[in-house]
C-alpha positions as CSV (number, residue, x, y, z in Angstrom):
1,M,14.4,-56.5,-11.2
2,V,11.4,-58.6,-10.1
3,V,8.5,-57.3,-8.0
4,D,6.2,-59.7,-6.1
5,N,3.2,-59.1,-3.9
6,G,0.6,-60.6,-1.7
7,N,-0.3,-63.5,0.6
8,R,2.5,-65.7,-0.7
9,G,2.4,-67.7,2.5
10,W,-1.2,-68.4,2.0
11,R,-1.1,-69.7,-1.6
12,L,1.9,-72.0,-1.4
13,S,1.8,-73.7,-4.8
14,E,1.7,-70.3,-6.6
15,W,4.4,-68.9,-4.4
16,I,6.8,-71.8,-5.0
17,A,6.1,-71.5,-8.8
18,Q,7.1,-67.8,-8.6
19,A,10.2,-68.5,-6.5
20,D,11.3,-71.3,-8.9
21,W,10.8,-69.0,-11.9
22,V,13.1,-66.4,-10.3
23,V,15.8,-69.1,-9.8
24,Q,15.4,-70.3,-13.4
25,Q,15.4,-66.8,-14.9
26,K,18.2,-65.3,-12.8
27,N,20.8,-65.7,-15.5
28,P,18.7,-65.5,-18.7
29,L,17.1,-62.2,-17.5
30,N,20.1,-61.1,-15.6
31,I,18.0,-60.5,-12.5
32,Q,19.8,-58.2,-10.0
33,A,17.1,-57.6,-7.4
34,V,13.8,-58.9,-6.0
35,V,11.3,-56.7,-4.2
36,H,8.3,-57.8,-2.3
37,V,5.7,-55.1,-1.7
38,G,4.0,-56.7,1.4
39,D,1.4,-59.1,2.6
40,L,3.9,-61.8,3.1
41,V,1.0,-63.8,4.7
42,N,-2.7,-63.6,5.0
43,V,-3.0,-63.6,8.8
44,A,0.1,-62.9,10.9
45,T,-1.0,-65.1,13.8
46,V,-1.2,-68.2,11.6
47,H,2.3,-69.4,11.9
48,Y,2.4,-72.1,9.2
49,E,1.8,-69.2,6.7
50,W,5.2,-67.8,7.7
51,E,6.8,-71.2,7.2
52,N,5.2,-71.4,3.7
53,F,6.5,-67.9,2.9
54,N,10.0,-68.8,3.9
55,K,10.0,-72.0,1.8
56,G,9.8,-69.7,-1.3
57,W,11.8,-66.8,0.0
58,Q,14.8,-69.0,0.9
59,K,15.0,-70.1,-2.7
60,I,15.3,-66.4,-3.7
61,E,17.8,-65.7,-1.0
62,Q,20.0,-68.6,-2.3
63,T,20.3,-66.9,-5.7
64,G,22.5,-64.2,-4.1
65,V,20.6,-61.3,-5.7
66,A,19.8,-58.2,-3.7
67,W,16.3,-58.4,-2.1
68,S,14.0,-56.1,-0.2
69,L,10.6,-56.6,1.4
70,V,8.2,-54.4,3.4
71,P,5.3,-55.6,5.7
72,G,1.7,-55.1,4.5
73,N,-1.5,-54.7,6.4
74,H,-2.0,-58.5,6.4
75,D,1.4,-58.8,8.2
76,L,0.2,-56.6,11.2
77,N,-0.2,-58.3,14.6
78,T,-3.9,-57.6,14.1
79,M,-5.5,-55.8,11.2
80,A,-8.0,-54.4,13.7
81,C,-5.2,-52.1,15.0
82,W,-3.0,-50.9,12.2
83,D,-1.6,-48.0,14.3
84,C,-0.8,-49.9,17.5
85,A,2.7,-49.4,18.9
86,D,3.5,-53.1,18.6
87,R,2.0,-53.6,15.2
88,W,5.1,-55.2,13.6
89,D,6.2,-57.5,16.4
90,I,5.2,-60.7,14.8
91,Y,6.7,-59.7,11.4
92,N,10.0,-58.9,13.1
93,Q,9.9,-62.1,15.0
94,K,9.5,-64.1,11.9
95,M,11.8,-62.2,9.5
96,T,14.7,-61.1,11.6
97,A,16.8,-64.1,10.7
98,A,16.3,-63.6,7.0
99,W,17.2,-59.9,7.3
100,Q,20.4,-60.7,9.2
101,R,21.4,-63.0,6.3
102,N,20.8,-60.2,3.8
103,K,24.3,-59.2,2.6
104,H,22.9,-56.2,0.7
105,L,21.2,-54.7,3.8
106,E,22.9,-51.4,4.6
107,E,20.7,-50.2,7.5
108,S,17.2,-50.7,9.1
109,Y,15.0,-48.5,11.2
110,P,14.3,-48.4,14.1
111,P,17.7,-50.1,14.8
112,G,17.3,-53.8,15.3
113,R,13.9,-53.9,13.6
114,Y,13.1,-54.3,9.9
115,E,9.8,-52.6,9.0
116,N,12.0,-50.0,7.3
117,S,15.2,-50.9,5.5
118,M,17.8,-49.7,3.1
119,V,19.2,-52.2,0.6
120,I,22.0,-51.3,-1.8
121,F,23.4,-53.0,-4.9
122,E,25.3,-52.2,-8.1
123,A,24.4,-53.3,-11.7
124,S,26.1,-52.3,-15.0
125,G,28.1,-49.7,-13.1
126,I,25.1,-48.0,-11.6
127,E,24.6,-47.7,-7.9
128,F,21.1,-48.4,-6.6
129,M,19.3,-48.3,-3.3
130,I,15.9,-49.7,-2.3
131,L,14.2,-47.9,0.6
132,S,11.4,-49.9,2.1
133,I,9.0,-47.7,4.1
134,E,6.3,-49.0,6.5
135,L,2.6,-48.3,6.2
136,G,1.4,-44.9,7.3
137,P,4.7,-43.5,8.6
138,G,4.1,-41.0,11.4
139,A,0.9,-42.7,12.7
140,T,2.6,-44.4,15.6
141,P,5.3,-43.2,18.1
142,S,7.8,-45.7,16.7
143,S,7.2,-44.5,13.1
144,E,7.3,-40.7,13.7
145,G,10.9,-40.6,12.6
146,T,10.6,-43.0,9.6
147,L,10.5,-40.4,6.8
148,D,13.2,-38.3,8.4
149,W,15.4,-41.4,8.5
150,A,14.6,-42.3,4.9
151,S,15.3,-38.7,3.8
152,S,18.6,-38.8,5.6
153,K,19.6,-41.9,3.7
154,L,18.6,-40.4,0.3
155,R,20.6,-37.2,1.0
156,Q,23.6,-39.2,2.3
157,H,23.7,-41.2,-1.0
158,P,22.8,-38.8,-3.8
159,E,24.8,-40.9,-6.3
160,R,22.4,-43.9,-5.8
161,R,19.3,-44.1,-8.0
162,A,16.5,-44.9,-5.6
163,I,13.5,-47.2,-5.6
164,I,10.8,-46.7,-2.9
165,N,9.1,-49.9,-1.7
166,N,5.9,-49.2,0.3
167,H,2.8,-51.4,0.7
168,F,0.4,-48.6,-0.1
169,G,1.4,-45.0,-0.6
170,V,-1.7,-43.2,0.8
171,W,-2.4,-45.4,3.8
172,G,-3.4,-43.3,6.7
173,T,-3.2,-40.0,4.9
174,E,-6.6,-39.0,6.2
175,R,-4.6,-38.0,9.3
176,R,-2.7,-34.8,9.2
177,E,0.4,-36.4,10.6
178,V,0.7,-38.9,7.8
179,V,2.2,-37.8,4.5
180,S,1.6,-39.4,1.1
181,I,4.6,-41.3,0.0
182,A,4.4,-39.8,-3.5
183,E,4.3,-36.3,-2.2
184,W,7.2,-36.9,0.2
185,S,9.2,-38.4,-2.7
186,K,9.1,-35.3,-4.8
187,Q,11.8,-33.6,-2.6
188,H,14.3,-36.3,-3.4
189,R,15.9,-36.1,-6.8
190,N,17.5,-39.6,-6.8
191,I,14.1,-41.4,-6.6
192,F,12.9,-42.7,-10.0
193,L,10.4,-45.4,-9.0
194,I,7.8,-45.9,-6.3
195,H,6.3,-49.4,-6.0
196,Q,3.3,-50.4,-4.0
197,G,0.6,-53.1,-3.7
198,H,-2.4,-53.7,-1.4
199,D,-5.2,-52.4,-3.7
200,C,-7.3,-55.0,-5.5
201,A,-7.5,-52.4,-8.4
202,R,-4.8,-54.8,-9.5
203,E,-2.4,-52.6,-11.4
204,W,-1.8,-49.1,-12.6
205,N,1.1,-46.8,-13.4
206,K,1.4,-43.1,-13.7
207,I,4.2,-40.5,-14.0
208,I,4.5,-37.9,-11.3
209,Y,7.1,-35.1,-11.2
210,N,9.6,-34.2,-8.6
211,N,10.4,-30.6,-7.5
212,W,12.8,-30.3,-10.5
213,G,10.1,-31.2,-13.0
214,E,11.6,-34.7,-13.6
215,P,9.6,-37.9,-13.9
216,I,9.1,-40.4,-11.2
217,M,7.2,-43.6,-12.2
218,E,4.6,-44.5,-9.5
219,V,3.3,-48.1,-9.9
220,L,0.8,-50.3,-8.2
221,T,0.7,-54.1,-8.6
222,D,-1.5,-56.3,-6.6
223,Y,-2.4,-59.7,-8.2
224,Q,-3.3,-61.5,-4.9
225,C,-7.0,-60.9,-5.3
226,S,-7.2,-62.6,-8.7
227,G,-5.1,-65.5,-7.5
228,D,-3.4,-66.1,-10.9
229,A,0.2,-65.8,-9.7
230,F,1.2,-62.9,-11.9
231,L,4.4,-60.9,-11.0
232,R,6.0,-57.9,-12.5
233,Y,9.5,-57.6,-13.8
234,Y,11.5,-54.7,-15.2
235,S,14.2,-54.7,-17.9
236,F,16.6,-51.8,-17.9
237,H,17.7,-50.7,-21.4
238,L,20.5,-48.3,-20.6
239,D,21.4,-47.3,-24.2
240,A,17.8,-46.2,-24.7
241,R,17.6,-44.7,-21.1
242,E,14.4,-46.6,-20.7
243,I,12.9,-49.3,-18.4
244,Q,10.4,-51.8,-19.9
245,A,7.8,-53.4,-17.6
246,Y,6.4,-56.9,-18.1
247,T,3.8,-58.9,-16.3
248,Y,4.0,-62.7,-16.3
249,S,2.4,-65.7,-14.6
250,P,4.7,-68.7,-14.0
251,V,1.6,-70.7,-13.3
252,L,-0.4,-69.8,-16.4
253,L,2.8,-69.5,-18.4
254,Q,1.6,-66.3,-20.1
255,F,2.2,-62.6,-20.3
256,E,-0.4,-59.9,-19.7
257,R,-0.3,-57.4,-22.5
258,D,-2.5,-54.4,-21.7
259,S,-1.1,-50.9,-21.2
260,N,-1.0,-51.2,-17.4
261,S,0.8,-54.5,-17.7
262,E,3.4,-53.9,-20.4
263,F,4.8,-50.3,-20.7
264,A,8.0,-48.3,-20.7
265,F,9.2,-45.3,-18.8
266,P,12.3,-43.1,-18.9
267,F,15.4,-43.8,-16.7
268,E,18.5,-41.6,-16.2
269,P,21.5,-43.7,-15.0
270,E,22.8,-40.7,-13.1
271,T,20.9,-38.3,-10.7
272,P,20.7,-34.9,-12.4
273,S,22.0,-31.8,-10.6
274,G,20.7,-28.2,-10.3
275,A,18.2,-26.1,-8.3
276,P,14.6,-27.3,-7.8
277,K,12.1,-26.0,-10.2
278,P,9.4,-24.0,-8.5
279,Q,6.1,-25.9,-8.2
280,N,2.5,-24.9,-7.5
281,I,1.7,-25.8,-3.9
282,Y,-1.6,-27.6,-3.4
283,E,-2.1,-28.3,0.3
284,R,-4.6,-28.7,3.1
285,V,-4.7,-25.7,5.4
286,D,-6.8,-24.3,8.2
287,G,-9.5,-21.8,7.5
288,V,-10.7,-23.3,4.2
289,G,-14.1,-24.9,3.8
290,G,-15.7,-27.5,1.5
291,W,-17.7,-25.1,-0.8
292,G,-15.5,-23.8,-3.6
293,G,-14.5,-24.4,-7.2
294,W,-11.5,-24.4,-9.6
295,C,-8.4,-22.3,-9.7
296,V,-6.3,-22.1,-12.9
297,C,-2.6,-21.4,-12.3
298,P,-0.4,-19.5,-14.9
299,D,1.0,-22.8,-16.1
300,G,-2.6,-24.0,-17.1
301,K,-2.9,-26.5,-14.3
302,R,-6.3,-26.6,-12.5
303,Y,-6.9,-27.3,-8.8
304,N,-10.2,-27.9,-6.9
305,V,-10.0,-25.6,-3.9
306,G,-12.3,-24.7,-1.1
307,D,-13.8,-21.4,-0.1
308,R,-12.4,-19.2,2.7
309,N,-15.1,-20.3,5.1
310,D,-17.2,-17.3,3.9
311,A,-20.0,-19.3,2.2
312,C,-18.9,-18.0,-1.2
313,E,-19.9,-14.5,-0.1
314,N,-17.3,-12.9,-2.3
315,G,-17.9,-15.0,-5.4
316,P,-14.6,-16.1,-7.2
317,S,-12.6,-14.1,-4.6
318,S,-13.8,-16.5,-2.0
319,L,-11.7,-19.4,-3.5
320,A,-8.4,-20.3,-1.8
321,C,-6.7,-19.5,-5.0
322,I,-3.4,-17.6,-4.6
323,G,-1.7,-16.3,-7.7
324,G,-4.1,-18.0,-10.1
325,V,-7.4,-17.2,-11.8
326,P,-10.4,-18.3,-9.6
327,G,-13.5,-19.6,-11.2
328,E,-17.1,-19.7,-9.9
329,C,-17.5,-20.4,-6.2
330,L,-20.1,-23.2,-5.9
331,E,-22.3,-23.5,-2.9
332,V,-21.9,-27.2,-2.9
333,H,-19.9,-29.2,-0.4
334,D,-17.2,-31.4,-1.9
335,A,-15.1,-33.5,0.5
336,S,-12.2,-33.7,-2.0
337,R,-11.6,-29.9,-1.9
338,E,-12.4,-29.3,1.8
339,G,-9.4,-27.5,3.3
340,M,-7.5,-27.4,0.0
341,Q,-5.6,-24.3,-1.1
342,V,-3.3,-23.7,-4.0
343,T,-0.4,-21.2,-4.2
344,C,0.5,-20.8,-7.9
345,V,4.0,-20.2,-9.2
346,A,4.3,-17.0,-11.1
347,S,4.7,-17.5,-14.9
348,N,8.1,-16.7,-16.5
349,A,6.2,-15.9,-19.7
350,S,4.3,-13.1,-18.1
351,A,7.5,-11.5,-16.8
352,T,9.2,-11.7,-20.1
353,T,6.2,-10.4,-22.0
354,S,5.7,-7.4,-19.7
355,A,9.3,-6.5,-20.0
356,T,9.1,-6.1,-23.8
357,R,6.0,-4.0,-23.8
358,S,5.9,-0.2,-23.8
359,T,6.6,1.4,-20.4
360,T,3.3,3.3,-20.8
361,T,1.4,0.1,-21.0
362,S,0.5,-1.8,-17.8
363,A,2.0,-5.2,-17.7
364,T,-0.6,-8.0,-18.0
365,S,-0.1,-11.3,-16.3
366,L,-0.3,-14.5,-18.4
367,T,-3.2,-15.5,-16.1
368,S,-5.4,-13.0,-17.8
369,T,-5.2,-15.0,-21.1
370,L,-6.3,-18.2,-19.4
371,P,-10.0,-19.2,-19.2
372,T,-11.5,-19.9,-15.9
373,T,-13.0,-23.2,-17.1
374,T,-11.4,-26.5,-18.1
375,L,-8.9,-26.4,-20.9
376,G,-10.5,-29.3,-22.7
377,P,-12.9,-30.1,-25.5
378,E,-15.9,-29.5,-23.3
379,S,-15.0,-25.8,-22.9
380,T,-13.5,-25.0,-26.3
381,T,-14.0,-21.3,-27.1
382,S,-14.5,-19.9,-30.6
383,S,-10.8,-18.9,-30.7
384,V,-9.8,-22.5,-30.0
385,R,-12.1,-23.8,-32.7
386,D,-10.7,-21.2,-35.2
387,T,-7.0,-22.1,-34.6
388,C,-5.5,-25.0,-36.6
389,Y,-2.4,-27.0,-35.9
390,G,0.1,-29.0,-38.0
391,H,2.8,-31.3,-36.5
392,L,6.3,-32.5,-37.1
393,E,7.1,-36.2,-37.0
394,A,9.2,-35.8,-33.9
395,V,10.4,-32.9,-31.7
396,A,11.7,-29.7,-33.4
397,A,15.5,-29.5,-33.2
398,E,15.1,-25.8,-32.3
399,E,12.1,-25.4,-30.0
400,G,12.4,-21.7,-29.0
401,D,11.8,-20.4,-25.5
402,E,9.4,-22.2,-23.1
403,I,6.3,-20.4,-21.9
404,G,5.3,-21.1,-18.3
405,S,5.7,-24.7,-17.1
406,K,4.4,-28.1,-18.1
407,V,0.7,-28.6,-18.8
408,E,-0.1,-32.0,-17.2
409,T,-2.5,-33.9,-19.5
410,L,-2.7,-36.8,-21.8
411,S,-5.1,-35.0,-24.1
412,L,-3.7,-33.5,-27.3
413,Q,-6.8,-31.3,-27.5
414,E,-6.1,-29.8,-24.0
415,C,-2.6,-28.9,-25.2
416,Q,-3.9,-27.3,-28.3
417,N,-6.5,-25.3,-26.3
418,A,-3.8,-24.2,-23.8
419,C,-1.6,-22.9,-26.6
420,T,-4.5,-21.2,-28.4
421,N,-5.4,-19.3,-25.3
422,V,-1.9,-17.9,-24.8
423,N,-1.0,-15.4,-27.5
424,E,2.7,-15.9,-27.1
425,C,2.4,-19.6,-27.7
426,Q,3.3,-20.5,-31.4
427,S,4.0,-24.2,-30.9
428,F,4.2,-26.9,-28.2
429,A,5.9,-30.3,-27.6
430,F,3.4,-33.0,-26.7
431,C,4.8,-36.1,-24.9
432,P,2.2,-38.7,-23.8
433,H,5.1,-40.7,-22.3
434,F,5.7,-37.8,-19.9
435,D,2.1,-37.0,-19.3
436,G,1.9,-33.5,-20.7
437,C,3.0,-30.8,-23.1
438,W,5.3,-27.7,-23.0
439,M,4.3,-24.4,-24.7
440,K,6.9,-22.7,-26.9
441,T,7.4,-19.3,-28.7
442,K,8.9,-20.8,-31.8
443,V,7.1,-20.1,-35.1
444,L,7.3,-23.2,-37.4
445,T,6.2,-24.0,-40.9
446,G,6.4,-27.8,-40.9
447,S,9.7,-28.2,-42.8
448,E,12.0,-27.8,-39.8
449,P,14.6,-30.5,-38.7
450,T,13.6,-32.8,-35.8
451,R,15.1,-35.0,-33.2
452,N,13.7,-38.2,-31.8
453,F,12.8,-38.2,-28.1
454,Y,10.4,-41.0,-26.8
455,D,6.9,-40.3,-28.3
456,C,7.2,-36.5,-28.2
457,K,6.1,-34.5,-31.2
458,T,6.0,-30.7,-31.9
459,Y,2.7,-29.1,-32.9
460,Y,2.6,-25.6,-34.4
461,K,-0.1,-23.0,-35.2
462,K,-0.9,-22.7,-38.9
463,R,-3.4,-21.1,-41.2
464,C,-6.8,-23.0,-41.2
465,E,-7.8,-24.4,-44.6
466,S,-11.4,-24.3,-45.7
467,T,-13.1,-27.7,-45.5
468,I,-16.7,-28.9,-45.7
469,P,-17.8,-29.9,-42.2
470,P,-18.9,-33.5,-41.6
471,S,-22.5,-34.2,-42.1
472,T,-24.6,-33.9,-39.0
473,E,-27.3,-36.2,-40.4
474,S,-27.9,-39.4,-38.4
475,T,-26.1,-42.5,-39.8
476,T,-28.1,-45.6,-40.4
477,R,-26.7,-49.1,-39.8
478,S,-26.9,-49.9,-43.5
479,S,-24.3,-47.1,-44.1
480,I,-21.9,-48.0,-41.4
481,S,-19.5,-50.0,-43.5
482,Q,-19.1,-47.3,-46.2
483,T,-19.6,-43.6,-46.0
484,T,-19.0,-41.2,-49.0
485,L,-17.7,-37.7,-48.1
486,E,-16.8,-34.7,-50.1
487,A,-13.4,-33.0,-49.6
488,T,-12.6,-29.5,-50.9
489,S,-8.9,-28.8,-51.7
490,S,-7.2,-25.5,-51.4
491,T,-7.7,-25.0,-55.2
492,T,-11.5,-25.3,-54.6
493,T,-11.7,-28.4,-56.8
494,T,-13.9,-31.1,-55.4
495,S,-13.1,-34.8,-55.2
496,S,-14.8,-37.6,-53.5
497,F,-13.4,-40.5,-51.5
498,T,-15.0,-43.4,-49.6
499,K,-14.4,-44.0,-45.9
500,V,-14.6,-47.6,-45.0
501,F,-13.7,-49.9,-42.1
502,W,-10.9,-52.2,-42.9
503,E,-9.0,-54.6,-40.6
504,F,-5.6,-53.2,-39.7
505,D,-2.7,-55.7,-39.8
506,G,-5.2,-58.5,-40.4
507,G,-7.5,-57.1,-37.8
508,E,-8.4,-60.3,-35.8
509,G,-6.2,-60.9,-32.8
510,R,-4.7,-57.4,-33.0
511,A,-5.1,-54.5,-30.6
512,C,-4.8,-51.0,-32.0
513,R,-1.7,-49.0,-31.1
514,G,-0.2,-45.5,-31.8
515,S,3.2,-45.0,-33.3
516,S,4.5,-48.4,-32.3
517,S,3.3,-51.8,-30.9
518,S,4.0,-50.5,-27.3
519,D,2.4,-47.1,-27.7
520,A,-1.0,-47.6,-26.0
521,S,-2.3,-44.5,-24.3
522,D,-5.8,-44.0,-22.9
523,A,-5.8,-40.5,-24.4
524,Y,-5.9,-42.0,-27.9
525,Y,-9.5,-43.2,-27.7
526,V,-13.0,-42.9,-26.2
527,L,-14.0,-46.0,-24.3
528,F,-17.5,-47.6,-24.4
529,T,-18.5,-50.8,-22.7
530,G,-21.3,-53.3,-23.5
531,V,-21.3,-52.3,-27.1
532,P,-21.6,-54.9,-30.0
533,L,-19.4,-54.4,-33.1
534,D,-22.1,-52.8,-35.3
535,E,-22.9,-50.2,-32.6
536,C,-19.2,-49.6,-32.1
537,K,-18.8,-48.8,-35.8
538,A,-21.8,-46.5,-35.6
539,K,-20.2,-44.6,-32.7
540,C,-17.0,-44.2,-34.8
541,V,-18.9,-42.9,-37.8
542,A,-20.8,-40.4,-35.6
543,E,-17.5,-39.1,-34.2
544,P,-15.9,-36.5,-36.6
545,L,-12.4,-37.2,-35.3
546,C,-12.7,-41.0,-35.5
547,K,-9.7,-42.8,-37.1
548,G,-10.7,-46.3,-36.3
549,L,-11.8,-48.6,-33.5
550,E,-10.8,-51.6,-31.4
551,H,-13.4,-54.1,-30.4
552,N,-13.7,-57.2,-28.2
553,P,-16.7,-59.5,-28.2
554,N,-17.1,-58.8,-24.4
555,G,-18.5,-55.4,-25.5
556,R,-15.3,-53.2,-25.1
557,C,-15.3,-50.6,-27.8
558,E,-12.5,-48.1,-28.3
559,V,-13.2,-45.3,-30.7
560,W,-9.8,-44.0,-31.7
561,T,-9.4,-40.2,-32.2
562,R,-5.6,-40.0,-32.1
563,T,-4.6,-37.2,-34.5
564,E,-2.1,-39.4,-36.4
565,G,-4.5,-42.3,-36.4
566,I,-3.8,-46.0,-35.8
567,E,-0.2,-46.6,-37.0
568,A,0.6,-49.9,-35.3
569,S,-0.9,-52.9,-33.6
570,A,0.0,-55.6,-31.0
571,P,-1.0,-59.2,-30.9
572,V,-3.8,-59.6,-28.3
573,A,-6.2,-62.5,-28.4
574,G,-9.9,-61.7,-28.7
575,Y,-9.4,-58.1,-30.0
576,T,-9.9,-56.7,-33.5
577,C,-8.5,-53.5,-34.8
578,F,-10.2,-51.5,-37.6
579,V,-9.0,-48.4,-39.4
580,Y,-11.8,-46.0,-40.6
581,G,-10.7,-44.1,-43.7
582,G,-9.7,-44.6,-47.3
583,P,-9.6,-48.3,-48.5
584,P,-6.4,-50.2,-47.8
585,V,-3.8,-50.7,-50.5
586,T,-4.3,-54.0,-52.2
587,T,-1.6,-56.2,-53.4
588,S,-0.8,-55.6,-57.1
589,P,2.1,-56.2,-59.5
590,A,3.0,-52.5,-59.0
591,I,3.6,-53.0,-55.3
592,L,6.3,-55.6,-56.0
593,T,8.4,-52.9,-57.8
594,D,8.1,-50.7,-54.7
595,F,10.5,-52.9,-52.7
596,S,14.3,-53.2,-53.3
597,P,16.6,-55.8,-51.8
598,V,18.9,-54.8,-48.9
599,D,22.5,-56.1,-49.5
600,G,21.1,-58.5,-52.0
601,G,18.0,-59.2,-50.0
602,E,17.9,-63.1,-50.0
603,G,19.7,-64.7,-47.0
604,R,19.8,-61.3,-45.2
605,A,18.0,-60.3,-41.9
606,C,17.2,-56.6,-41.6
607,R,19.1,-54.5,-39.1
608,G,19.2,-50.9,-37.8
609,A,22.3,-48.7,-37.8
610,S,24.6,-51.7,-37.9
611,E,24.5,-55.5,-38.3
612,N,24.3,-55.8,-34.5
613,D,21.5,-53.3,-34.1
614,N,18.4,-55.5,-33.9
615,S,15.6,-54.2,-31.5
616,A,12.1,-55.5,-31.3
617,E,11.0,-51.9,-31.2
618,Y,12.0,-51.4,-34.8
619,Y,9.2,-53.5,-36.3
620,N,5.7,-55.0,-35.9
621,L,5.9,-58.8,-35.9
622,F,3.3,-61.0,-37.7
623,T,3.3,-64.8,-37.9
624,S,1.5,-67.2,-40.2
625,V,2.2,-64.9,-43.2
626,P,3.6,-67.5,-45.7
627,S,3.6,-65.3,-48.7
628,M,6.2,-62.6,-49.3
629,E,3.5,-60.6,-51.2
630,D,1.2,-60.7,-48.1
631,C,4.1,-59.4,-46.0
632,M,4.6,-56.6,-48.6
633,H,0.9,-55.9,-48.4
634,K,1.1,-55.4,-44.7
635,C,3.9,-52.9,-45.2
636,A,2.1,-51.0,-47.9
637,N,-0.8,-50.5,-45.5
638,Q,1.4,-49.3,-42.6
639,P,1.9,-45.5,-42.8
640,K,5.4,-45.7,-41.3
641,C,6.6,-48.8,-43.0
642,K,10.3,-48.7,-44.1
643,G,10.6,-52.3,-45.3
644,I,10.1,-55.9,-44.4
645,E,11.9,-59.0,-43.3
646,H,10.3,-62.3,-44.2
647,H,10.9,-66.0,-43.6
648,G,9.3,-68.9,-45.4
649,N,8.0,-70.2,-42.0
650,G,5.5,-67.2,-42.0
651,R,7.5,-64.7,-39.9
652,C,6.9,-61.2,-41.2
653,E,8.6,-58.1,-39.7
654,V,7.1,-54.8,-40.9
655,W,9.9,-52.3,-40.1
656,T,8.8,-48.8,-38.8
657,R,12.2,-47.6,-37.5
658,P,12.2,-43.8,-38.3
659,E,15.7,-44.0,-39.9
660,G,14.7,-47.1,-41.9
661,I,16.7,-50.2,-42.6
662,Q,20.4,-49.2,-42.7
663,A,22.1,-52.6,-42.5
664,S,21.6,-56.3,-42.6
665,F,23.0,-59.6,-41.3
666,P,23.6,-62.9,-43.1
667,V,20.9,-65.4,-41.8
668,S,19.8,-68.3,-44.0
669,G,16.1,-68.4,-44.9
670,Y,15.4,-64.7,-44.4
671,T,14.9,-61.9,-47.0
672,C,15.3,-58.2,-46.2
673,L,13.6,-55.6,-48.5
674,A,13.4,-51.8,-48.2
675,Y,10.2,-50.1,-49.1
676,R,11.1,-47.4,-51.7
677,L,7.8,-45.5,-51.1
678,A,8.5,-45.0,-47.4
679,I,7.6,-41.5,-46.2
680,K,10.9,-39.7,-45.4
């Protein structure tokens, strides 16, 4: 599926290049649908812009793929009156003929107009629908029934996986009659993707959750402000139940590779069934003011709420916090909390816990164990500092009972703090891919069997081992490249090791990553800007949790604190990735004996479970590595390396597939070797 955006009738050459690319890639990429998120033109009254838009759009129409578009604010009759009753008249005048040719159009709203539409198509046996919804539904008389109409279509077709196309999801939400598209979407279980444009923030993506606790990917792409002809396309990997996003410019002939441009998210081919999962209700209500503070619900989620228009007279009890633990009521006006109230869902854990206690003991709600401040590093209590955690390589096969509901965060530290502050919690599953963690009752030791599920890992409470804390003395620049530390083992013997910075995967032209080349979460590092390389290294040395850094000459400095460290990299021009720790393994004759040929090795290409199982996710790719020994070296310095595939042209694949290399395929010129020292 391809998504385009913005002023295409204004920038004709870029628009034609994009349309031609869709035509050329229809078969190679198996394109099934094209979506335009609005701003077809720059000024709706300039008629040649509509002619330019149609020059490109007709090329896309002729491919026969399903298509959907929605008008943006630039397509209004006049941008000075976005809520006028006739706001879409010019758009309908110019686009009615195209809509009437659309063989995939099932229905539009209001009848005979096309600011809202339902387009249906089928691909790989999966039935899809694209619902395009106008700006600020509910703000005009003609749009008052828009969301009711859209809801009726979603309920009428529960079997269809749904994509919402809207120019900007929060447009007009300062009015009480206008509902956020994301909030409205949570009531419909078949929605898996919300796409929008408009904002020159350019691009972002985040996972929100519907009323059943299932993920919806919300995405914004708006490349019109930069004028570089980028577009977004999505590749559906049904076996992996995953969608991969790519960002490409047919004019620049290049991909954009940052984590907002290239990422993956989960996809279920069929809409699940079952009753909705109760959610905390955070809403704007009457009788609540702008003074206030934070409310912590039993599931650990925090909400900025107002006071009950009593000027914080009753302290914490003044907060519009129902069913949660109120914090301090601050006598400071905050527009973001004005009128906001939260009604928390009762915790299942508290009910279960109270039932098992003695009948002579008063039942205590789980909320009593939660702090009234942020569950994050800035508010870590002594109990948090005194609790240690180990982790499994994936999710525990047997996780035990769940406590409360999901803690929404990308911070591992916040998850640890949340578990530490709940006595019943013995372990938790942390899933950055799903933007949070789930607390569990299961006691683990670290030897339990696991199952792979996206990037999720199980963390468990364990006995803290005595260690000598990092030195608090200031670090001089002369000591940045090498720092000697003392480590005390459990047998109280002392050994020394040297921490150094070394270039990961060759360093230059590599961006740091987590468990794989596509694992790039903002939660893995602390970001600094305007920082030269030496100062970036100094910041890493001064940070006790630093595992390495990524640096760009423009001054971007990422100090990586991910618990598992830097385990992979991705090729990105201008960046350099450094690991901070023990020195890297150097190539030696001993390393050569650590590799064994797979199916004879020579003339074999590595594969996964079978000779046809060859996914780019299984390995980190390097080019210009002419020596087999250099390729082995890269493997030996990769914590998760399972083996290598090498070609004399310099292609080097360092395999990190958890199950290792289990098969091979005959391909002349390639050699496949398994790494015998791979961690099982």
